C-alpha positions in Angstrom: 15.9 45.6 93.7 13.4 43.9 91.6 13.2 45.1 88.1 9.6 46.4 87.9 10.2 48.2 90.9 13.4 49.7 89.4 11.7 50.8 86.5 9.2 52.3 88.6 11.9 54.4 90.1 13.9 55.2 86.9 10.6 56.6 85.2 10.3 59.2 87.2 14.2 60.2 87.7 15.0 62.9 85.1 18.6 62.5 84.9 18.6 58.9 83.0 18.3 59.3 79.4 15.6 57.6 77.5 17.7 55.2 76.1 18.7 53.7 78.9 15.2 53.5 80.1 13.8 51.6 76.4 16.5 49.3 77.0 15.5 48.9 80.7 11.9 48.3 79.8 12.7 46.0 76.5 14.7 43.7 79.5 11.4 43.7 81.6 9.4 43.0 78.3 11.7 39.3 77.8 11.4 39.0 81.7 10.0 35.7 82.6 6.3 35.9 84.0 5.9 35.1 87.4 4.2 36.4 90.7 7.3 37.7 92.1 8.0 39.8 88.8 4.8 40.5 86.9 2.1 43.1 87.9 -1.3 41.8 86.5 -4.4 44.3 85.7 -8.0 42.9 85.2 -10.8 45.1 83.2 -14.3 42.9 83.5 -15.5 41.3 86.4 -18.9 40.0 85.2 -19.6 36.4 85.4 -16.6 35.2 83.5 -14.2 38.0 84.3 -14.4 37.6 88.3 -13.8 34.1 88.3 -10.9 34.3 85.8 -9.3 36.9 87.6 -9.8 35.0 91.0 -7.3 32.3 89.9 -4.8 34.7 89.3 -4.8 36.2 92.6 -4.5 32.4 94.3 -1.6 31.6 92.3 -0.1 34.7 94.3 0.0 37.5 91.5 -0.6 41.2 92.4 -3.8 41.9 90.9 -5.1 45.4 90.1 -8.7 45.6 88.9 -11.3 47.9 87.3 -15.0 47.5 86.3 -17.6 49.6 85.5 -19.8 48.9 88.5 -17.1 48.7 91.3 -19.4 47.1 93.3 -19.0 43.7 91.3 -14.9 43.8 91.7 -15.6 43.5 95.8 -15.3 40.0 95.8 -11.6 40.4 94.1 -10.7 43.4 96.5 -12.1 40.6 99.4 -9.3 38.7 97.9 -6.7 40.9 97.9 -6.9 42.7 94.8 -6.5 46.6 94.3 -9.2 48.3 92.9 -8.6 51.3 90.3 -10.8 54.0 89.2 -10.3 53.6 85.4 -8.5 51.6 82.7 -5.4 54.0 82.7 -4.9 53.6 86.4 -5.3 49.9 86.0 -2.5 49.9 83.4 -0.1 52.5 85.0 0.3 50.1 87.9 0.5 46.8 85.6 2.9 45.1 83.3 -0.1 42.6 81.4 -3.5 44.1 81.7 -6.2 41.4 80.8 -9.8 42.8 79.5 -13.0 40.7 79.3 -16.2 43.2 78.8 -19.2 43.4 76.8 -19.1 44.9 73.4 -16.4 46.0 70.5 -17.1 49.6 71.4 -16.5 48.8 75.4 -13.1 47.3 74.3 -12.3 50.4 72.1 -13.4 52.3 75.3 -11.4 50.9 78.0 -8.3 50.2 75.7 -8.2 53.1 73.5 -9.7 55.9 74.9 -6.4 58.6 75.3 -7.6 60.2 78.5 -9.0 57.3 80.3 -7.8 54.0 78.3 -5.6 51.3 79.3 -2.9 51.7 76.3 -2.4 55.5 77.4 -1.5 54.1 81.1 0.8 51.2 80.0 4.7 51.6 79.9 6.9 50.4 77.7 6.9 47.0 77.1 3.6 46.3 78.7 1.0 43.4 77.2 -2.7 44.1 76.5 -4.5 41.3 76.5 -8.3 41.4 75.5 -10.5 38.3 76.1 -13.7 39.7 75.0 -15.2 38.3 71.7 -15.0 41.1 69.2 -14.3 42.6 65.8 -10.9 41.0 64.3 -10.4 44.3 62.8 -10.5 45.7 66.0 -8.1 43.6 67.4 -5.6 44.4 64.1 -6.3 48.0 65.4 -5.5 47.5 69.1 -2.3 45.7 68.4 -1.2 48.5 66.0 -1.7 51.2 68.1 0.0 48.9 71.1 3.4 48.5 68.9 3.2 52.2 68.2 4.0 52.7 72.1 6.6 49.9 71.8 4.1 47.7 73.5 2.3 44.3 72.5 -1.4 43.6 72.1 -2.8 40.1 72.2 -6.7 39.0 71.1 -7.5 36.0 73.1 -11.2 35.5 73.4 -12.0 32.4 75.1 -15.1 29.7 75.2 -16.3 27.4 78.1 -18.9 29.4 80.2 -18.7 30.1 83.3 -18.4 26.7 84.5 -15.0 26.5 82.5 -14.5 30.1 84.0 -14.6 28.9 87.3 -12.6 25.8 86.9 -10.1 27.0 84.8 -10.5 25.1 82.0 -11.3 27.5 78.9 -10.4 27.3 75.6 -8.0 30.2 74.6 -7.9 31.5 71.2 -5.0 33.8 70.8 -3.7 35.9 68.0 -0.8 38.0 67.8 3.1 37.6 67.8 3.6 34.1 69.2 6.8 34.9 71.2 4.5 37.3 73.4 1.7 34.5 73.7 4.2 31.7 74.6 5.6 34.4 77.3 2.3 34.9 78.8 1.6 30.8 79.0 2.2 31.2 82.8 -0.6 33.2 83.0 -3.0 31.6 80.3 -2.3 28.3 82.1 -4.2 29.5 85.3 -7.3 30.4 82.9 -7.4 27.2 80.8 -5.3 26.0 77.6 -4.1 28.6 75.0 -4.3 27.6 71.4 -2.5 30.1 69.0 -4.2 31.1 66.2 -2.0 33.7 64.2 -1.5 37.0 63.3 -3.5 40.0 65.3 -7.3 39.2 64.9 -6.9 35.5 64.1 -7.9 34.6 67.5 -11.2 36.9 67.2 -11.8 34.4 63.9 -11.2 31.5 65.6 -13.4 32.7 68.5 -16.5 33.9 65.7 -16.2 30.2 64.0 -16.5 28.8 67.5 -19.9 30.5 67.8 -21.0 29.5 64.6 -20.8 25.8 65.4 -22.3 26.6 68.7 -25.1 28.6 67.6 -26.4 25.4 65.5 -25.5 22.5 68.0 -27.7 24.9 70.5 -30.7 25.1 68.3 -30.1 21.2 67.7 -30.1 20.3 71.7 -33.3 22.7 72.4 -35.1 21.0 69.0 -34.3 17.7 70.1 -35.5 18.1 73.7 -38.9 19.6 72.4 -38.9 16.4 69.8 -38.6 14.1 72.6 -41.0 15.8 74.8 -43.7 16.1 72.3 -43.1 12.5 71.7 -43.9 11.5 75.0 -40.2 10.7 76.2 -38.8 11.8 79.8 -36.8 14.5 78.5 -34.0 14.0 81.3 -33.8 10.1 80.5 -33.3 11.1 76.6 -30.4 13.5 77.4 -28.8 11.0 79.4 -29.3 8.5 76.8 -27.5 10.5 73.9 -25.0 12.3 76.1 -22.4 9.2 75.3 -23.3 8.5 72.1 -22.4 10.8 68.4 -25.1 13.9 69.7 -23.0 14.1 72.9 -21.6 17.6 73.3 -20.5 20.3 75.4 -23.6 22.5 75.0 -25.6 19.4 76.2 -23.6 18.9 79.3 -23.2 22.6 80.0 -27.0 23.3 79.6 -29.0 20.2 79.0 -29.9 19.5 83.0 -30.1 23.6 83.6 -32.9 23.7 80.8 -35.0 20.9 82.5 -34.5 22.9 86.2 -35.4 25.9 84.4 -32.0 27.2 85.4 -31.8 30.5 82.8 -28.9 32.1 84.6 -26.3 33.5 82.3 -23.1 31.5 81.9 -22.9 33.6 78.8 -25.7 36.1 78.4 -28.2 36.3 75.5 -27.4 40.0 74.5 -23.6 39.0 74.0 -24.5 36.1 72.0 -26.7 37.9 69.7 -23.4 40.1 69.5 -21.0 37.6 68.5 -23.4 36.2 66.1 -24.1 39.8 64.4 -20.3 40.2 64.2 -20.3 36.5 62.6 -22.8 37.7 60.0 -21.1 41.0 59.3 -18.1 38.9 58.5 -20.1 36.6 56.5 -21.4 39.4 54.3 -17.9 40.7 53.9 -16.3 37.4 53.2 -19.3 36.5 50.2 -20.2 33.7 52.6 -23.4 32.1 53.0 -23.9 30.4 56.6 -28.0 29.9 56.5 -27.6 27.9 60.2 -25.8 30.6 61.6 -28.5 33.3 60.2 -31.5 31.0 61.7 -29.7 30.7 65.2 -29.2 34.6 65.4 -32.8 35.0 64.2 -34.1 32.3 67.2 -31.9 34.5 69.8 -32.9 38.1 68.6 -36.8 36.7 69.1 -35.2 36.5 72.7 -34.2 39.9 73.2 -37.8 40.8 71.8 -39.3 39.1 74.5 -37.1 41.0 76.9 -35.2 37.9 77.6 -31.3 39.3 76.8 -30.3 38.9 80.1 -31.0 35.0 80.1 -28.3 32.8 79.4 -28.0 31.2 75.9 -29.9 28.1 77.2 -32.8 30.5 77.2 -33.4 29.6 73.6 -35.8 26.6 74.8 -38.2 29.7 75.3 -38.1 30.4 71.8 -38.7 27.0 70.6 -41.7 26.5 73.4 -43.5 29.5 72.0 -42.9 28.5 68.5 -44.5 25.0 69.3 -47.0 25.9 72.0 -45.6 23.3 74.4 -43.6 23.8 77.7 -41.0 21.3 79.1 -41.3 22.8 82.7 -42.8 19.9 84.3 -40.3 17.9 82.3 -38.3 15.8 85.2 -34.4 15.4 85.1 -32.6 12.5 84.3 -31.6 10.7 87.6 -27.9 11.1 87.9 -25.8 8.1 86.3 -24.4 5.1 88.7 
């Protein structure tokens, strides 16, 4: 009988002693990750989560999913995933539970709530992997709570947007026990490239630093586009010209043509980016660190929220710069594909 199935049977058998069960659970915790031995849970099936979870299903893993809006999990159910009614139910059927939700309060709720959270349903030796961009201190708290139950927790936020999620090319920043991170690599490899950053919370710190870089890069991108437009350049040709030079960037590749096509659909929500930048600024204050570019970007993104544009993608920053300068790139043609 496969070890996880045996464990499920034994967990309900009163004749077995706790030490034996604990030993068996620890054995499971070191068993190699594979579709035949590892049950996976997934909490959060939004823009990013749905694509990421689909890679695990396609690789043959048995997946149990939960999303607050249950209909958003339907595409995964159609692929063969099992739908659970709450995070606890997900964890009770899983050896490894991934989560990618909106805000730190959501992370706390889905993982640590004593009556419905995933940790309450996780068996000894289980692993929580939170891929939400969240507070480093919360990652520390989750890791300590998991350890108290003979479980493990990894903070593993990601970068790469909806395209990276769809293509399985995300950058993953992992914090926690390095041995656990290495053991999870067969799962991480389906989602992108995992980068071990250090102790619990360090994955979150790395992702926040990543957001600092992206924030100023996005400001530079849209400022450059507005400048080129005002100077009478064809903005699409301008973007094509700079893409192979020093001004080229992932942000340009991901969002330049979308901005010109007025495609402001979210690969990453403005609301969530404002949350990320707010956490960054809070950490800066704690560390006594002055990052004026970060503060400016956060204010510009906050202005989008004030205009009711928080549900647009981060490329909607162009709207803030257009309003500041009373210009519009809406009629600017996109560059023709390079031959």
